[in-house]
C-alpha positions, 0 to 999 in steps of 0.5 A, a space after each residue: 261171080 254169079 248171083 243166083 236165086 232158085 225157086 222152092 223145089 227147083 234145082 240149078 246145074 252149072 259146069 265148073 271148068 277144069 282147073 277152076 275152084 268153086 265156092 258157094 255162099 248161101 245168102 238166104 235159105 238152105 241148099 243141097 249141094 252136089 259135086 263130083 262125088 255125088 254126095 248131097 251136102 246141106 249148106 244153110 244161110 250164111 254158110 260157105 261150101 267149096 269145090 276142088 279144081 277138078 271140073 265137073 257138074 255142080 248141082 244146087 237144089 233149094 232145100 227150103 221147106 217153106 216157100 222161100 227162094 234160095 239166094 246164093 253167090 257162086 264164085 269160080 276162078 283159077 286157084 292163086 297158087 300163092 302163099 297166103 297169111 292172114 292176121 285179122 282182116 289183112 291177108 298178104 303173101 308173107 308174115 313180114 308183109 302182114 307186119 308191115 301192114 300194121 
């Protein structure tokens, strides 16, 4: 998990390890994100973007037209490879486990 702040007009590049998924959560500001495809995608404040687990370079650019820094969280990890079932705020591996939690 990385907490990153990027100045206006600046960009930051990070290598995503092979087989790890990545997630970017924009806390404040707007970001242009580029992954393996090279497509530039806009993510605004309180939005999340995900990247597959095939490694490569992730480039994040501050897209703010103002002079505000971009504030984001970057999370990278191996995928769980387990089933997930959600009900409200509870996430378990099966519906039976979710029912037991209530």
